[in-house]
Backbone as CSV, one residue per row, in Angstrom:
resi,resn,N_x,N_y,N_z,CA_x,CA_y,CA_z,C_x,C_y,C_z
1,MET,0.826,-1.166,0.000,0.000,0.000,0.000,0.885,1.249,0.000
2,ARG,0.607,2.169,-0.893,1.391,3.382,-1.030,0.988,4.396,0.033
3,ALA,1.997,5.034,0.607,1.728,6.066,1.611,0.997,7.234,0.964
4,ARG,0.101,7.829,1.728,-0.662,8.959,1.209,0.206,10.217,1.236
5,THR,0.045,11.022,0.199,0.763,12.284,0.114,-0.199,13.369,-0.347
6,SER,0.256,14.602,-0.248,-0.509,15.717,-0.795,0.472,16.686,-1.455
7,TRP,-0.030,17.398,-2.454,0.780,18.392,-3.157,0.392,19.770,-2.622
8,GLU,1.223,20.340,-1.765,0.957,21.646,-1.166,1.486,22.765,-2.051
9,VAL,0.672,23.808,-2.228,1.168,25.030,-2.856,2.007,25.738,-1.802
10,VAL,3.299,25.971,-2.125,4.200,26.558,-1.135,4.628,27.987,-1.473
11,CYS,4.546,28.342,-2.755,4.891,29.693,-3.179,4.464,29.859,-4.630
12,THR,4.721,31.027,-5.183,4.428,31.272,-6.602,5.733,31.464,-7.358
13,VAL,5.633,31.488,-8.670,6.815,31.685,-9.516,7.505,33.002,-9.150
14,GLU,6.724,34.029,-8.846,7.288,35.334,-8.510,8.132,35.299,-7.237
15,ASP,7.894,34.327,-6.370,8.669,34.203,-5.133,10.051,33.604,-5.355
16,LEU,10.243,32.922,-6.478,11.505,32.230,-6.742,12.598,33.216,-7.155
17,VAL,13.823,32.903,-6.743,14.992,33.699,-7.089,15.931,32.793,-7.888
18,PRO,16.269,33.169,-9.132,17.150,32.318,-9.938,18.474,32.007,-9.232
19,GLU,18.911,30.761,-9.347,20.171,30.269,-8.782,20.206,30.381,-7.263
20,SER,19.039,30.290,-6.638,18.968,30.464,-5.190,17.805,29.652,-4.627
21,GLY,17.654,29.716,-3.311,16.577,29.010,-2.641,15.660,29.950,-1.894
22,VAL,14.452,29.464,-1.632,13.506,30.172,-0.766,13.029,29.174,0.276
23,ALA,12.833,29.667,1.483,12.341,28.822,2.565,10.826,28.897,2.602
24,VAL,10.190,27.732,2.724,8.730,27.662,2.801,8.355,26.742,3.959
25,TRP,7.144,26.905,4.457,6.658,26.057,5.533,5.635,25.087,4.963
26,THR,5.737,23.805,5.349,4.790,22.787,4.918,4.286,22.035,6.143
27,GLU,3.309,21.169,5.921,2.828,20.298,7.005,3.949,19.394,7.519
28,ASP,4.981,19.173,6.687,6.110,18.321,7.055,7.257,19.129,7.662
29,GLY,7.077,20.427,7.832,8.121,21.278,8.395,8.739,22.183,7.343
30,PRO,9.862,22.831,7.688,10.484,23.779,6.767,11.165,23.079,5.593
31,VAL,10.926,23.623,4.405,11.475,23.076,3.165,12.165,24.206,2.407
32,ALA,13.276,23.897,1.764,13.993,24.842,0.911,13.699,24.484,-0.541
33,VAL,13.172,25.440,-1.300,12.879,25.243,-2.719,13.908,26.034,-3.517
34,PHE,14.597,25.347,-4.413,15.648,25.960,-5.224,15.209,26.059,-6.672
35,TYR,15.551,27.184,-7.305,15.232,27.425,-8.710,16.533,27.623,-9.476
36,LEU,16.864,26.623,-10.284,18.071,26.669,-11.111,17.631,26.670,-12.573
37,PRO,17.348,27.855,-13.149,16.713,27.944,-14.463,17.520,27.380,-15.620
38,HIS,18.805,27.164,-15.457,19.630,26.639,-16.545,19.758,25.116,-16.504
39,ARG,18.968,24.464,-15.658,18.979,22.996,-15.540,17.597,22.456,-15.852
40,LEU,17.554,21.209,-16.200,16.285,20.485,-16.324,16.408,19.237,-15.476
41,PRO,15.571,19.047,-14.471,14.536,19.974,-14.025,15.153,21.209,-13.381
42,ALA,14.376,22.280,-13.301,14.868,23.547,-12.756,14.507,23.737,-11.290
43,LEU,13.577,22.930,-10.779,13.127,23.067,-9.391,13.574,21.871,-8.554
44,PHE,14.030,22.170,-7.335,14.439,21.138,-6.382,13.904,21.533,-5.018
45,ALA,13.592,20.555,-4.189,13.131,20.834,-2.832,13.782,19.846,-1.869
46,ILE,14.373,20.394,-0.819,15.002,19.587,0.233,14.594,20.173,1.585
47,SER,14.874,19.434,2.636,14.648,19.963,3.973,15.461,21.251,4.147
48,HIS,14.884,22.214,4.806,15.563,23.495,5.064,16.520,23.378,6.251
49,THR,16.451,22.285,6.998,17.223,22.115,8.225,18.592,21.496,7.944
50,ASP,19.635,22.175,8.357,21.001,21.666,8.248,21.148,20.542,9.271
51,PRO,21.436,19.310,8.824,21.504,18.186,9.769,22.694,18.259,10.728
52,PHE,23.683,19.078,10.425,24.846,19.182,11.296,24.623,20.156,12.447
53,THR,23.719,21.122,12.258,23.509,22.139,13.289,22.079,22.182,13.821
54,GLY,21.126,21.616,13.045,19.724,21.693,13.428,19.097,23.041,13.112
55,LYS,19.828,23.918,12.469,19.335,25.254,12.121,18.688,25.240,10.738
56,ASN,17.641,26.041,10.575,16.939,26.148,9.293,17.633,27.197,8.423
57,VAL,18.604,26.732,7.628,19.441,27.656,6.855,19.710,27.241,5.418
58,LEU,19.354,26.034,5.012,19.811,25.543,3.718,19.315,26.366,2.533
59,ALA,18.146,26.997,2.631,17.660,27.832,1.527,18.583,29.014,1.275
60,ARG,19.360,29.400,2.284,20.281,30.534,2.136,21.670,30.108,1.660
61,GLY,21.834,28.816,1.371,23.128,28.327,0.917,23.443,28.731,-0.510
62,ILE,24.692,28.568,-0.881,25.145,28.881,-2.237,24.935,27.660,-3.115
63,THR,24.262,27.855,-4.255,24.024,26.755,-5.185,25.184,26.658,-6.168
64,GLY,25.336,25.478,-6.724,26.398,25.267,-7.697,26.266,23.918,-8.351
65,ASP,27.357,23.473,-8.929,27.412,22.233,-9.683,28.739,21.557,-9.364
66,LEU,28.684,20.328,-8.890,29.895,19.538,-8.667,29.761,18.234,-9.438
67,LYS,30.663,18.034,-10.383,30.664,16.818,-11.210,29.317,16.604,-11.893
68,GLY,28.693,17.695,-12.346,27.432,17.604,-13.070,26.197,17.485,-12.202
69,GLN,26.368,17.510,-10.891,25.244,17.372,-9.972,24.911,18.722,-9.333
70,PRO,23.623,19.074,-9.257,23.257,20.327,-8.601,23.432,20.192,-7.088
71,ILE,24.061,21.197,-6.482,24.328,21.134,-5.049,23.996,22.465,-4.379
72,VAL,23.886,22.406,-3.064,23.833,23.609,-2.242,24.851,23.430,-1.131
73,ALA,25.582,24.509,-0.824,26.529,24.496,0.288,25.859,25.152,1.484
74,SER,25.840,24.463,2.597,25.258,25.039,3.813,26.000,26.329,4.158
75,PRO,25.265,27.382,4.517,25.946,28.635,4.848,26.695,28.596,6.183
76,LEU,26.510,27.546,6.984,27.179,27.495,8.278,28.545,26.831,8.200
77,TYR,28.591,25.525,7.991,29.877,24.829,7.967,30.274,24.365,6.570
78,LYS,29.517,24.792,5.573,29.852,24.615,4.155,29.769,23.186,3.627
79,GLN,29.070,22.284,4.327,28.867,20.956,3.745,28.012,21.120,2.483
80,HIS,28.278,20.270,1.501,27.555,20.316,0.235,26.516,19.196,0.201
81,PHE,25.304,19.532,-0.259,24.220,18.563,-0.374,23.750,18.499,-1.813
82,ASN,23.634,17.271,-2.325,23.112,17.056,-3.665,21.621,17.375,-3.650
83,LEU,21.185,18.273,-4.523,19.785,18.688,-4.535,18.846,17.610,-5.078
84,GLN,19.369,16.645,-5.803,18.535,15.560,-6.332,18.352,14.428,-5.332
85,THR,19.403,14.128,-4.571,19.370,12.967,-3.680,19.365,13.330,-2.195
86,GLY,19.793,14.544,-1.860,19.919,14.945,-0.466,21.213,14.498,0.190
87,GLN,22.035,13.755,-0.529,23.279,13.207,0.016,24.289,14.306,0.332
88,CYS,24.885,14.242,1.525,25.985,15.132,1.879,27.241,14.607,1.194
89,LEU,27.960,15.473,0.501,29.141,15.031,-0.234,30.344,14.807,0.671
90,GLU,30.354,15.432,1.838,31.476,15.272,2.759,31.296,14.113,3.736
91,ASP,30.077,13.676,3.932,29.797,12.605,4.899,28.701,11.710,4.317
92,GLU,29.077,10.562,3.794,28.120,9.694,3.093,27.027,9.131,3.993
93,GLU,27.178,9.249,5.294,26.149,8.766,6.218,25.058,9.807,6.485
94,VAL,25.227,11.013,5.956,24.286,12.101,6.229,23.532,12.480,4.961
95,THR,22.218,12.586,5.081,21.386,13.064,3.979,20.346,14.033,4.542
96,VAL,19.808,14.849,3.655,18.645,15.658,3.994,17.480,15.121,3.170
97,LYS,16.298,15.300,3.679,15.107,14.814,2.995,14.897,15.599,1.702
98,THR,14.522,14.885,0.655,14.184,15.527,-0.609,12.687,15.394,-0.842
99,TYR,12.152,16.304,-1.631,10.724,16.329,-1.916,10.502,16.498,-3.409
100,PRO,9.553,15.748,-3.981,9.157,16.043,-5.360,8.562,17.454,-5.409
101,VAL,8.874,18.179,-6.458,8.391,19.558,-6.605,7.998,19.769,-8.054
102,LEU,6.950,20.566,-8.273,6.510,20.839,-9.646,5.906,22.223,-9.746
103,LEU,5.846,22.700,-10.988,5.214,23.971,-11.289,3.822,23.680,-11.817
104,ASP,2.815,24.288,-11.195,1.411,24.095,-11.566,0.838,25.475,-11.889
105,GLY,0.931,25.861,-13.180,0.550,27.211,-13.555,1.534,28.181,-12.933
106,ASN,1.055,29.078,-12.078,1.895,30.049,-11.391,2.329,29.561,-10.013
107,ASN,1.827,28.408,-9.589,2.092,27.886,-8.245,3.188,26.829,-8.235
108,VAL,4.011,26.881,-7.206,5.011,25.837,-6.968,4.418,24.903,-5.924
109,ARG,4.395,23.616,-6.236,3.839,22.609,-5.327,4.927,21.631,-4.901
110,VAL,4.865,21.259,-3.624,5.775,20.262,-3.061,4.942,19.102,-2.568
111,GLU,5.374,17.875,-2.901,4.670,16.676,-2.437,5.194,16.304,-1.061
112,ILE,4.266,16.240,-0.107,4.650,15.915,1.265,3.789,14.771,1.781
113,PRO,4.276,14.044,2.772,3.447,12.991,3.362,2.195,13.601,3.966
114,ALA,1.065,12.961,3.735,-0.192,13.432,4.319,-0.176,13.171,5.818
115,VAL,-0.608,14.131,6.575,-0.680,13.976,8.031,-1.929,13.196,8.373
116,ASN,-1.747,12.128,9.140,-2.883,11.336,9.604,-3.443,12.036,10.831
117,LYS,-4.588,12.668,10.685,-5.184,13.469,11.758,-5.435,12.631,13.015
118,GLU,-5.844,11.359,12.861,-6.141,10.511,14.028,-4.875,10.199,14.816
119,SER,-3.765,9.824,14.107,-2.553,9.482,14.829,-1.872,10.730,15.366
120,ALA,-2.054,11.887,14.701,-1.469,13.122,15.191,-2.143,13.559,16.492
121,ALA,-3.414,13.270,16.645,-4.141,13.670,17.854,-3.860,12.750,19.029
122,ALA,-3.387,11.537,18.775,-3.139,10.561,19.851,-1.909,10.874,20.649
């Protein structure tokens, strides 16, 4: 049985900054959405939380390309995270959560796990 998900509208196209990230809030917590217009796909979404510090900073990181892979460097200790896989390039045991993301007209949507209202209330 497939886990239930929902596609949340998190921002609009006008909110995106080329070659950069924006922080958005979802039912699953803070997410960083990156817009890299010279790549296909051009949109990426990962957890906004730096796993090394617990701080919500990844949307403010510097984007780039290492060996053909889109990455973001954390603005704190400069670890690099692959925007497609969430893998930390400096520590193979560390990853950040990735999210499917799409453009729906003028809206940017992120697919997140659906919150089970009954188990959340327990």
